[in-house]
Backbone as XML, in Angstrom:
<?xml version="1.0"?>
<chain id="A" units="angstrom">
  <residue number="1" name="UNK">
    <atom name="N" x="22.376" y="8.860" z="42.322"/>
    <atom name="CA" x="21.904" y="9.982" z="41.551"/>
    <atom name="C" x="20.377" y="9.939" z="41.560"/>
  </residue>
  <residue number="2" name="UNK">
    <atom name="N" x="19.769" y="11.086" z="41.759"/>
    <atom name="CA" x="18.309" y="11.153" z="41.774"/>
    <atom name="C" x="17.765" y="11.151" z="40.352"/>
  </residue>
  <residue number="3" name="UNK">
    <atom name="N" x="16.476" y="10.875" z="40.246"/>
    <atom name="CA" x="15.790" y="10.885" z="38.953"/>
    <atom name="C" x="15.960" y="12.246" z="38.283"/>
  </residue>
  <residue number="4" name="UNK">
    <atom name="N" x="15.705" y="13.320" z="39.022"/>
    <atom name="CA" x="15.786" y="14.667" z="38.449"/>
    <atom name="C" x="17.209" y="15.006" z="38.020"/>
  </residue>
  <residue number="5" name="UNK">
    <atom name="N" x="18.217" y="14.558" z="38.777"/>
    <atom name="CA" x="19.613" y="14.801" z="38.387"/>
    <atom name="C" x="19.925" y="14.105" z="37.068"/>
  </residue>
  <residue number="6" name="UNK">
    <atom name="N" x="19.425" y="12.885" z="36.907"/>
    <atom name="CA" x="19.629" y="12.154" z="35.650"/>
    <atom name="C" x="18.982" y="12.901" z="34.488"/>
  </residue>
  <residue number="7" name="UNK">
    <atom name="N" x="17.772" y="13.403" z="34.698"/>
    <atom name="CA" x="17.078" y="14.176" z="33.657"/>
    <atom name="C" x="17.895" y="15.414" z="33.305"/>
  </residue>
  <residue number="8" name="UNK">
    <atom name="N" x="18.401" y="16.104" z="34.311"/>
    <atom name="CA" x="19.190" y="17.319" z="34.081"/>
    <atom name="C" x="20.447" y="17.022" z="33.268"/>
  </residue>
  <residue number="9" name="UNK">
    <atom name="N" x="21.116" y="15.901" z="33.554"/>
    <atom name="CA" x="22.313" y="15.515" z="32.804"/>
    <atom name="C" x="21.948" y="15.252" z="31.344"/>
  </residue>
  <residue number="10" name="UNK">
    <atom name="N" x="20.870" y="14.526" z="31.117"/>
    <atom name="CA" x="20.436" y="14.242" z="29.738"/>
    <atom name="C" x="20.079" y="15.530" z="29.001"/>
  </residue>
  <residue number="11" name="UNK">
    <atom name="N" x="19.370" y="16.427" z="29.638"/>
    <atom name="CA" x="19.003" y="17.697" z="29.008"/>
    <atom name="C" x="20.242" y="18.535" z="28.703"/>
  </residue>
  <residue number="12" name="UNK">
    <atom name="N" x="21.257" y="18.447" z="29.550"/>
    <atom name="CA" x="22.490" y="19.209" z="29.336"/>
    <atom name="C" x="23.179" y="18.809" z="28.033"/>
  </residue>
  <residue number="13" name="UNK">
    <atom name="N" x="23.007" y="17.553" z="27.616"/>
    <atom name="CA" x="23.583" y="17.099" z="26.347"/>
    <atom name="C" x="22.507" y="16.996" z="25.266"/>
  </residue>
  <residue number="14" name="UNK">
    <atom name="N" x="21.433" y="17.752" z="25.463"/>
    <atom name="CA" x="20.331" y="17.884" z="24.492"/>
    <atom name="C" x="19.642" y="16.571" z="24.167"/>
  </residue>
  <residue number="15" name="UNK">
    <atom name="N" x="19.436" y="15.733" z="25.170"/>
    <atom name="CA" x="18.661" y="14.502" z="24.994"/>
    <atom name="C" x="17.368" y="14.667" z="25.775"/>
  </residue>
  <residue number="16" name="UNK">
    <atom name="N" x="16.247" y="14.476" z="25.080"/>
    <atom name="CA" x="14.932" y="14.715" z="25.661"/>
    <atom name="C" x="14.034" y="13.498" z="25.482"/>
  </residue>
  <residue number="17" name="UNK">
    <atom name="N" x="13.075" y="13.342" z="26.374"/>
    <atom name="CA" x="12.100" y="12.254" z="26.268"/>
    <atom name="C" x="10.999" y="12.664" z="25.309"/>
  </residue>
  <residue number="18" name="UNK">
    <atom name="N" x="10.578" y="11.726" z="24.482"/>
    <atom name="CA" x="9.449" y="11.942" z="23.592"/>
    <atom name="C" x="8.542" y="10.728" z="23.672"/>
  </residue>
  <residue number="19" name="UNK">
    <atom name="N" x="7.267" y="10.933" z="23.383"/>
    <atom name="CA" x="6.298" y="9.839" z="23.415"/>
    <atom name="C" x="6.455" y="9.003" z="22.149"/>
  </residue>
  <residue number="20" name="UNK">
    <atom name="N" x="6.482" y="7.680" z="22.307"/>
    <atom name="CA" x="6.600" y="6.795" z="21.149"/>
    <atom name="C" x="5.397" y="6.959" z="20.231"/>
  </residue>
  <residue number="21" name="UNK">
    <atom name="N" x="5.638" y="6.934" z="18.935"/>
    <atom name="CA" x="4.577" y="6.990" z="17.941"/>
    <atom name="C" x="3.990" y="5.593" z="17.807"/>
  </residue>
  <residue number="22" name="UNK">
    <atom name="N" x="2.663" y="5.501" z="17.719"/>
    <atom name="CA" x="2.016" y="4.194" z="17.562"/>
    <atom name="C" x="1.755" y="3.942" z="16.082"/>
  </residue>
  <residue number="23" name="UNK">
    <atom name="N" x="2.247" y="2.835" z="15.615"/>
    <atom name="CA" x="2.080" y="2.454" z="14.215"/>
    <atom name="C" x="1.670" y="0.994" z="14.155"/>
  </residue>
  <residue number="24" name="UNK">
    <atom name="N" x="0.746" y="0.650" z="13.257"/>
    <atom name="CA" x="0.366" y="-0.755" z="13.131"/>
    <atom name="C" x="1.515" y="-1.584" z="12.550"/>
  </residue>
  <residue number="25" name="UNK">
    <atom name="N" x="1.597" y="-2.814" z="13.006"/>
    <atom name="CA" x="2.597" y="-3.736" z="12.484"/>
    <atom name="C" x="2.155" y="-4.168" z="11.091"/>
  </residue>
  <residue number="26" name="UNK">
    <atom name="N" x="2.967" y="-3.883" z="10.085"/>
    <atom name="CA" x="2.654" y="-4.284" z="8.717"/>
    <atom name="C" x="3.687" y="-5.299" z="8.249"/>
  </residue>
  <residue number="27" name="UNK">
    <atom name="N" x="3.228" y="-6.510" z="7.999"/>
    <atom name="CA" x="4.109" y="-7.543" z="7.466"/>
    <atom name="C" x="4.216" y="-7.343" z="5.958"/>
  </residue>
  <residue number="28" name="UNK">
    <atom name="N" x="5.119" y="-8.053" z="5.324"/>
    <atom name="CA" x="5.232" y="-7.981" z="3.861"/>
    <atom name="C" x="3.910" y="-8.380" z="3.205"/>
  </residue>
  <residue number="29" name="UNK">
    <atom name="N" x="3.225" y="-9.373" z="3.780"/>
    <atom name="CA" x="1.926" y="-9.813" z="3.257"/>
    <atom name="C" x="0.918" y="-8.663" z="3.325"/>
  </residue>
  <residue number="30" name="UNK">
    <atom name="N" x="0.885" y="-7.942" z="4.455"/>
    <atom name="CA" x="-0.021" y="-6.801" z="4.597"/>
    <atom name="C" x="0.295" y="-5.724" z="3.562"/>
  </residue>
  <residue number="31" name="UNK">
    <atom name="N" x="1.586" y="-5.429" z="3.393"/>
    <atom name="CA" x="1.997" y="-4.379" z="2.453"/>
    <atom name="C" x="1.586" y="-4.728" z="1.026"/>
  </residue>
  <residue number="32" name="UNK">
    <atom name="N" x="1.779" y="-5.998" z="0.643"/>
    <atom name="CA" x="1.400" y="-6.431" z="-0.707"/>
    <atom name="C" x="-0.107" y="-6.353" z="-0.902"/>
  </residue>
  <residue number="33" name="UNK">
    <atom name="N" x="-0.871" y="-6.752" z="0.117"/>
    <atom name="CA" x="-2.335" y="-6.700" z="0.029"/>
    <atom name="C" x="-2.820" y="-5.255" z="-0.076"/>
  </residue>
  <residue number="34" name="UNK">
    <atom name="N" x="-2.217" y="-4.342" z="0.684"/>
    <atom name="CA" x="-2.606" y="-2.928" z="0.632"/>
    <atom name="C" x="-2.302" y="-2.335" z="-0.737"/>
  </residue>
  <residue number="35" name="UNK">
    <atom name="N" x="-1.137" y="-2.682" z="-1.296"/>
    <atom name="CA" x="-0.762" y="-2.175" z="-2.611"/>
    <atom name="C" x="-1.708" y="-2.715" z="-3.682"/>
  </residue>
  <residue number="36" name="UNK">
    <atom name="N" x="-2.049" y="-3.998" z="-3.604"/>
    <atom name="CA" x="-2.983" y="-4.597" z="-4.568"/>
    <atom name="C" x="-4.345" y="-3.916" z="-4.477"/>
  </residue>
  <residue number="37" name="UNK">
    <atom name="N" x="-4.823" y="-3.648" z="-3.247"/>
    <atom name="CA" x="-6.117" y="-2.977" z="-3.054"/>
    <atom name="C" x="-6.067" y="-1.568" z="-3.649"/>
  </residue>
  <residue number="38" name="UNK">
    <atom name="N" x="-4.978" y="-0.856" z="-3.412"/>
    <atom name="CA" x="-4.845" y="0.512" z="-3.928"/>
    <atom name="C" x="-4.828" y="0.523" z="-5.452"/>
  </residue>
  <residue number="39" name="UNK">
    <atom name="N" x="-4.093" y="-0.420" z="-6.053"/>
    <atom name="CA" x="-4.041" y="-0.485" z="-7.516"/>
    <atom name="C" x="-5.407" y="-0.822" z="-8.099"/>
  </residue>
  <residue number="40" name="UNK">
    <atom name="N" x="-6.138" y="-1.713" z="-7.421"/>
    <atom name="CA" x="-7.467" y="-2.113" z="-7.891"/>
    <atom name="C" x="-8.440" y="-0.933" z="-7.868"/>
  </residue>
  <residue number="41" name="UNK">
    <atom name="N" x="-8.299" y="-0.039" z="-6.894"/>
    <atom name="CA" x="-9.258" y="1.049" z="-6.712"/>
    <atom name="C" x="-8.754" y="2.420" z="-7.161"/>
  </residue>
  <residue number="42" name="UNK">
    <atom name="N" x="-7.568" y="2.490" z="-7.742"/>
    <atom name="CA" x="-6.984" y="3.791" z="-8.053"/>
    <atom name="C" x="-7.770" y="4.587" z="-9.098"/>
  </residue>
  <residue number="43" name="UNK">
    <atom name="N" x="-8.509" y="3.935" z="-9.939"/>
    <atom name="CA" x="-9.239" y="4.659" z="-10.982"/>
    <atom name="C" x="-10.729" y="4.777" z="-10.694"/>
  </residue>
  <residue number="44" name="UNK">
    <atom name="N" x="-11.134" y="4.464" z="-9.475"/>
    <atom name="CA" x="-12.537" y="4.610" z="-9.111"/>
    <atom name="C" x="-12.940" y="6.078" z="-9.185"/>
  </residue>
  <residue number="45" name="UNK">
    <atom name="N" x="-14.152" y="6.308" z="-9.659"/>
    <atom name="CA" x="-14.704" y="7.665" z="-9.722"/>
    <atom name="C" x="-15.500" y="7.935" z="-8.446"/>
  </residue>
  <residue number="46" name="UNK">
    <atom name="N" x="-15.930" y="9.164" z="-8.291"/>
    <atom name="CA" x="-16.701" y="9.557" z="-7.107"/>
    <atom name="C" x="-17.940" y="8.683" z="-6.965"/>
  </residue>
  <residue number="47" name="UNK">
    <atom name="N" x="-18.618" y="8.376" z="-8.080"/>
    <atom name="CA" x="-19.843" y="7.568" z="-7.980"/>
    <atom name="C" x="-19.547" y="6.150" z="-7.472"/>
  </residue>
  <residue number="48" name="UNK">
    <atom name="N" x="-18.344" y="5.627" z="-7.755"/>
    <atom name="CA" x="-17.967" y="4.312" z="-7.220"/>
    <atom name="C" x="-17.828" y="4.370" z="-5.698"/>
  </residue>
  <residue number="49" name="UNK">
    <atom name="N" x="-17.176" y="5.417" z="-5.198"/>
    <atom name="CA" x="-16.946" y="5.552" z="-3.756"/>
    <atom name="C" x="-18.228" y="5.836" z="-2.991"/>
  </residue>
  <residue number="50" name="UNK">
    <atom name="N" x="-19.231" y="6.377" z="-3.656"/>
    <atom name="CA" x="-20.505" y="6.660" z="-2.975"/>
    <atom name="C" x="-21.220" y="5.378" z="-2.553"/>
  </residue>
  <residue number="51" name="UNK">
    <atom name="N" x="-20.868" y="4.252" z="-3.164"/>
    <atom name="CA" x="-21.482" y="2.967" z="-2.804"/>
    <atom name="C" x="-20.785" y="2.298" z="-1.624"/>
  </residue>
  <residue number="52" name="UNK">
    <atom name="N" x="-19.710" y="2.889" z="-1.135"/>
    <atom name="CA" x="-18.929" y="2.317" z="-0.035"/>
    <atom name="C" x="-19.402" y="2.911" z="1.284"/>
  </residue>
  <residue number="53" name="UNK">
    <atom name="N" x="-19.560" y="2.062" z="2.284"/>
    <atom name="CA" x="-19.941" y="2.523" z="3.620"/>
    <atom name="C" x="-18.681" y="2.580" z="4.475"/>
  </residue>
  <residue number="54" name="UNK">
    <atom name="N" x="-18.382" y="3.770" z="4.985"/>
    <atom name="CA" x="-17.249" y="3.940" z="5.888"/>
    <atom name="C" x="-17.793" y="3.986" z="7.307"/>
  </residue>
  <residue number="55" name="UNK">
    <atom name="N" x="-17.212" y="3.207" z="8.204"/>
    <atom name="CA" x="-17.700" y="3.194" z="9.587"/>
    <atom name="C" x="-16.668" y="3.826" z="10.512"/>
  </residue>
  <residue number="56" name="UNK">
    <atom name="N" x="-17.152" y="4.506" z="11.527"/>
    <atom name="CA" x="-16.264" y="5.043" z="12.558"/>
    <atom name="C" x="-16.069" y="3.962" z="13.602"/>
  </residue>
  <residue number="57" name="UNK">
    <atom name="N" x="-14.899" y="3.926" z="14.199"/>
    <atom name="CA" x="-14.595" y="2.909" z="15.195"/>
    <atom name="C" x="-14.237" y="3.566" z="16.519"/>
  </residue>
  <residue number="58" name="UNK">
    <atom name="N" x="-14.599" y="2.911" z="17.598"/>
    <atom name="CA" x="-14.234" y="3.345" z="18.939"/>
    <atom name="C" x="-13.579" y="2.175" z="19.650"/>
  </residue>
  <residue number="59" name="UNK">
    <atom name="N" x="-12.411" y="2.391" z="20.233"/>
    <atom name="CA" x="-11.719" y="1.326" z="20.960"/>
    <atom name="C" x="-12.047" y="1.442" z="22.437"/>
  </residue>
  <residue number="60" name="UNK">
    <atom name="N" x="-12.412" y="0.316" z="23.035"/>
    <atom name="CA" x="-12.696" y="0.241" z="24.464"/>
    <atom name="C" x="-11.754" y="-0.801" z="25.047"/>
  </residue>
  <residue number="61" name="UNK">
    <atom name="N" x="-10.932" y="-0.409" z="26.004"/>
    <atom name="CA" x="-9.991" y="-1.351" z="26.628"/>
    <atom name="C" x="-10.709" y="-2.235" z="27.628"/>
  </residue>
  <residue number="62" name="UNK">
    <atom name="N" x="-10.411" y="-3.524" z="27.588"/>
    <atom name="CA" x="-10.972" y="-4.467" z="28.547"/>
    <atom name="C" x="-10.123" y="-4.476" z="29.817"/>
  </residue>
  <residue number="63" name="UNK">
    <atom name="N" x="-8.805" y="-4.443" z="29.663"/>
    <atom name="CA" x="-7.948" y="-4.418" z="30.856"/>
    <atom name="C" x="-6.792" y="-3.453" z="30.626"/>
  </residue>
  <residue number="64" name="UNK">
    <atom name="N" x="-6.579" y="-2.586" z="31.580"/>
    <atom name="CA" x="-5.480" y="-1.627" z="31.511"/>
    <atom name="C" x="-5.739" y="-0.499" z="30.530"/>
  </residue>
  <residue number="65" name="UNK">
    <atom name="N" x="-4.782" y="0.400" z="30.447"/>
    <atom name="CA" x="-4.896" y="1.502" z="29.502"/>
    <atom name="C" x="-3.764" y="1.399" z="28.495"/>
  </residue>
  <residue number="66" name="UNK">
    <atom name="N" x="-3.857" y="2.166" z="27.444"/>
    <atom name="CA" x="-2.807" y="2.175" z="26.444"/>
    <atom name="C" x="-1.566" y="2.895" z="26.972"/>
  </residue>
  <residue number="67" name="UNK">
    <atom name="N" x="-1.779" y="3.891" z="27.827"/>
    <atom name="CA" x="-0.662" y="4.609" z="28.441"/>
    <atom name="C" x="0.301" y="5.198" z="27.431"/>
  </residue>
  <residue number="68" name="UNK">
    <atom name="N" x="1.248" y="5.969" z="27.905"/>
    <atom name="CA" x="2.272" y="6.568" z="27.056"/>
    <atom name="C" x="3.593" y="5.860" z="27.294"/>
  </residue>
  <residue number="69" name="UNK">
    <atom name="N" x="4.323" y="5.613" z="26.233"/>
    <atom name="CA" x="5.662" y="5.045" z="26.323"/>
    <atom name="C" x="6.619" y="6.089" z="25.757"/>
  </residue>
  <residue number="70" name="UNK">
    <atom name="N" x="7.733" y="6.292" z="26.448"/>
    <atom name="CA" x="8.681" y="7.325" z="26.060"/>
    <atom name="C" x="9.968" y="6.716" z="25.535"/>
  </residue>
  <residue number="71" name="UNK">
    <atom name="N" x="10.727" y="7.521" z="24.786"/>
    <atom name="CA" x="12.074" y="7.166" z="24.369"/>
    <atom name="C" x="12.914" y="8.435" z="24.463"/>
  </residue>
  <residue number="72" name="UNK">
    <atom name="N" x="14.219" y="8.268" z="24.465"/>
    <atom name="CA" x="15.137" y="9.394" z="24.590"/>
    <atom name="C" x="15.906" y="9.571" z="23.290"/>
  </residue>
  <residue number="73" name="UNK">
    <atom name="N" x="16.004" y="10.831" z="22.830"/>
    <atom name="CA" x="16.802" y="11.129" z="21.641"/>
    <atom name="C" x="17.123" y="12.609" z="21.605"/>
  </residue>
  <residue number="74" name="UNK">
    <atom name="N" x="18.120" y="12.957" z="20.820"/>
    <atom name="CA" x="18.432" y="14.367" z="20.611"/>
    <atom name="C" x="17.395" y="14.946" z="19.662"/>
  </residue>
  <residue number="75" name="UNK">
    <atom name="N" x="17.085" y="16.235" z="19.833"/>
    <atom name="CA" x="16.024" y="16.861" z="19.043"/>
    <atom name="C" x="16.254" y="16.746" z="17.542"/>
  </residue>
  <residue number="76" name="UNK">
    <atom name="N" x="17.489" y="16.845" z="17.102"/>
    <atom name="CA" x="17.764" y="16.839" z="15.663"/>
    <atom name="C" x="17.931" y="15.435" z="15.087"/>
  </residue>
  <residue number="77" name="UNK">
    <atom name="N" x="17.929" y="14.420" z="15.925"/>
    <atom name="CA" x="18.100" y="13.046" z="15.445"/>
    <atom name="C" x="16.865" y="12.571" z="14.690"/>
  </residue>
  <residue number="78" name="UNK">
    <atom name="N" x="17.093" y="11.650" z="13.768"/>
    <atom name="CA" x="16.000" y="11.062" z="13.001"/>
    <atom name="C" x="15.221" y="10.076" z="13.859"/>
  </residue>
  <residue number="79" name="UNK">
    <atom name="N" x="13.992" y="9.800" z="13.427"/>
    <atom name="CA" x="13.167" y="8.784" z="14.077"/>
    <atom name="C" x="13.647" y="7.409" z="13.610"/>
  </residue>
  <residue number="80" name="UNK">
    <atom name="N" x="13.888" y="6.496" z="14.540"/>
    <atom name="CA" x="14.354" y="5.146" z="14.234"/>
    <atom name="C" x="13.277" y="4.130" z="14.622"/>
  </residue>
  <residue number="81" name="UNK">
    <atom name="N" x="13.352" y="2.911" z="14.094"/>
    <atom name="CA" x="12.325" y="1.902" z="14.403"/>
    <atom name="C" x="12.115" y="1.661" z="15.896"/>
  </residue>
  <residue number="82" name="UNK">
    <atom name="N" x="13.170" y="1.765" z="16.714"/>
    <atom name="CA" x="12.988" y="1.525" z="18.145"/>
    <atom name="C" x="12.276" y="2.693" z="18.843"/>
  </residue>
  <residue number="83" name="UNK">
    <atom name="N" x="12.006" y="3.776" z="18.122"/>
    <atom name="CA" x="11.228" y="4.895" z="18.659"/>
    <atom name="C" x="9.730" y="4.694" z="18.444"/>
  </residue>
  <residue number="84" name="UNK">
    <atom name="N" x="9.357" y="3.631" z="17.766"/>
    <atom name="CA" x="7.958" y="3.392" z="17.407"/>
    <atom name="C" x="7.401" y="2.249" z="18.238"/>
  </residue>
  <residue number="85" name="UNK">
    <atom name="N" x="6.200" y="2.432" z="18.747"/>
    <atom name="CA" x="5.506" y="1.393" z="19.506"/>
    <atom name="C" x="4.633" y="0.630" z="18.517"/>
  </residue>
  <residue number="86" name="UNK">
    <atom name="N" x="5.078" y="-0.561" z="18.113"/>
    <atom name="CA" x="4.366" y="-1.343" z="17.103"/>
    <atom name="C" x="3.072" y="-1.890" z="17.695"/>
  </residue>
  <residue number="87" name="UNK">
    <atom name="N" x="1.991" y="-1.750" z="16.947"/>
    <atom name="CA" x="0.669" y="-2.190" z="17.385"/>
    <atom name="C" x="0.263" y="-3.397" z="16.555"/>
  </residue>
  <residue number="88" name="UNK">
    <atom name="N" x="-0.154" y="-4.475" z="17.208"/>
    <atom name="CA" x="-0.681" y="-5.640" z="16.506"/>
    <atom name="C" x="-2.193" y="-5.578" z="16.631"/>
  </residue>
  <residue number="89" name="UNK">
    <atom name="N" x="-2.868" y="-5.469" z="15.504"/>
    <atom name="CA" x="-4.318" y="-5.319" z="15.494"/>
    <atom name="C" x="-5.015" y="-6.644" z="15.784"/>
  </residue>
  <residue number="90" name="UNK">
    <atom name="N" x="-6.171" y="-6.567" z="16.422"/>
    <atom name="CA" x="-7.067" y="-7.705" z="16.651"/>
    <atom name="C" x="-6.460" y="-8.795" z="17.527"/>
  </residue>
  <residue number="91" name="UNK">
    <atom name="N" x="-5.701" y="-8.415" z="18.555"/>
    <atom name="CA" x="-5.144" y="-9.428" z="19.449"/>
    <atom name="C" x="-5.464" y="-9.105" z="20.895"/>
  </residue>
  <residue number="92" name="UNK">
    <atom name="N" x="-6.710" y="-9.286" z="21.292"/>
    <atom name="CA" x="-7.120" y="-9.153" z="22.691"/>
    <atom name="C" x="-6.873" y="-7.791" z="23.290"/>
  </residue>
  <residue number="93" name="UNK">
    <atom name="N" x="-7.309" y="-7.618" z="24.530"/>
    <atom name="CA" x="-7.081" y="-6.384" z="25.249"/>
    <atom name="C" x="-8.125" y="-5.318" z="25.015"/>
  </residue>
  <residue number="94" name="UNK">
    <atom name="N" x="-8.940" y="-5.459" z="23.996"/>
    <atom name="CA" x="-9.964" y="-4.457" z="23.705"/>
    <atom name="C" x="-10.889" y="-4.970" z="22.623"/>
  </residue>
  <residue number="95" name="UNK">
    <atom name="N" x="-11.917" y="-4.199" z="22.367"/>
    <atom name="CA" x="-12.800" y="-4.556" z="21.262"/>
    <atom name="C" x="-13.301" y="-3.285" z="20.610"/>
  </residue>
  <residue number="96" name="UNK">
    <atom name="N" x="-13.720" y="-3.399" z="19.360"/>
    <atom name="CA" x="-14.205" y="-2.247" z="18.602"/>
    <atom name="C" x="-15.722" y="-2.269" z="18.612"/>
  </residue>
  <residue number="97" name="UNK">
    <atom name="N" x="-16.300" y="-1.089" z="18.755"/>
    <atom name="CA" x="-17.759" y="-1.031" z="18.681"/>
    <atom name="C" x="-18.178" y="0.091" z="17.775"/>
  </residue>
</chain>
């Protein structure tokens, strides 16, 4: 069976390729730290936030590209964990400037 024939069969039963969503890997430790940070800052006023410096980041790949990864699902199906491309931050392959 050719590649295109396989695609046609999948489309006939309403299964389509979609690009995986990229989401950072959040461990329980990360989730607890984020919640603690949010609770600590939830009542900050505008004048408090004016003292914070927000920086823009640019990612530059050292080797290879991020590329697109696809998964197959029916249009009406829910998004499942295996449809997500988990990203581990700060582990080689690029640097922020």
